[in-house]
C-alpha positions in Angstrom: 172.9 45.6 7.3 169.9 47.8 7.9 168.5 45.0 10.1 171.9 44.7 12.2 171.6 48.7 12.1 167.7 48.3 13.7 169.0 46.0 16.0 171.9 48.0 17.0 169.8 50.9 17.4 167.2 48.8 19.5 169.7 47.9 22.0 171.1 51.2 22.0 167.3 52.5 22.3 166.6 49.8 25.2 169.4 50.6 27.2 169.4 54.2 27.0 165.2 53.6 28.3 166.7 51.4 31.0 169.6 53.9 32.1 166.4 56.7 31.9 164.3 54.7 33.8 166.7 53.8 36.1 167.6 57.4 36.6 163.8 58.2 37.0 163.8 55.8 39.5 166.5 57.4 41.3 164.6 60.7 41.4 161.4 59.3 42.2 163.0 57.8 45.4 165.0 61.4 45.7 161.0 62.9 45.2 159.8 60.9 48.1 162.6 61.5 50.2 162.6 65.4 50.1 158.5 65.0 50.3 158.8 63.4 53.7 161.8 65.4 54.9 158.9 68.1 54.1 156.3 66.5 55.8 158.3 66.1 58.8 159.9 69.6 58.7 156.2 70.7 58.4 155.1 69.1 61.3 158.1 70.5 63.5 157.3 73.8 62.2 153.3 73.4 63.2 154.6 71.9 66.4 156.9 74.7 67.2 154.5 77.5 65.9 151.5 75.8 68.1 154.0 75.9 71.1 155.5 79.5 70.5 151.4 80.4 69.9 151.3 78.9 73.7 154.2 80.6 75.2 152.6 84.0 73.9 149.2 83.4 75.2 151.4 82.9 78.3 153.3 86.0 78.4 150.0 87.7 77.5 147.9 86.7 80.7 150.9 87.9 82.6 150.9 91.2 81.1 147.6 91.6 81.9 148.1 90.2 85.2 150.8 92.6 85.7 148.5 96.0 84.3 145.9 94.6 86.6 149.0 95.0 89.4 149.7 98.4 88.4 146.4 99.6 88.4 145.8 98.3 91.3 149.0 100.4 92.7 147.7 103.4 90.9 144.7 103.4 92.6 145.9 102.8 96.1 148.5 105.2 96.0 146.0 107.6 94.3 143.6 107.0 97.8 147.0 106.9 99.5 147.5 110.6 98.1 144.1 111.9 98.7 144.4 110.9 102.5 147.8 112.2 102.6 146.8 115.5 101.3 143.4 115.4 103.5 145.9 114.9 106.5 148.0 118.1 105.4 144.8 120.1 104.9 143.5 119.2 108.3 147.0 119.8 109.9 147.2 123.0 107.9 143.7 124.2 109.6 145.0 123.0 112.9 148.4 125.1 112.4 146.1 128.3 111.1 143.9 127.9 114.5 146.4 127.4 117.1 148.2 130.7 115.1 145.5 132.1 115.6 144.8 131.3 119.5 148.6 132.4 119.3 148.4 135.8 118.1 145.4 135.7 120.6 146.8 135.2 123.7 149.8 137.6 122.6 147.5 140.7 121.9 145.7 139.4 125.2 149.5 138.8 127.1 150.5 142.4 125.6 147.5 144.1 126.9 147.8 142.6 129.9 151.7 143.7 129.9 150.5 147.3 129.4 148.2 147.4 132.1 150.9 145.7 134.8 153.4 148.2 133.2 150.7 151.1 133.5 149.8 149.7 137.1 153.7 149.3 138.4 154.2 153.1 137.1 151.1 154.3 139.4 152.8 152.3 142.4 155.7 153.6 141.6 154.0 157.2 142.2 152.2 155.9 145.0 155.0 154.9 146.6 157.1 158.0 145.6 154.0 160.2 147.3 154.0 158.0 150.1 157.6 158.8 151.0 157.3 162.5 150.2 154.4 162.5 153.3 157.0 160.3 155.3 159.7 163.2 154.7 
């Protein structure tokens, strides 16, 4: 009877061991599959990271080029502004010179007008005196 019990336990243990080994084999296969998926995912991620780093480098180059263009435009604008300011200064000086000439001319004209009016008054007096002598 004990031998029969031992045989029954042995058979049950053997079946349970077979079942556990089978379950372990299934788990080993699942682990291998998950490791393969992880490796594939890691490779994909590494490739994507490389691609993203490359794109970021290209964007950095584009940003650098655009900043250089902005600096060039700023420099050109500053030079053009300096040139315009200089031209405006020259024009201001020319305007001041022309105003001075105009003022001098106006003064000369005013003096000449006064002189001509005075001469006309003198001629009017002379005409009046000559008319008086005729009468």
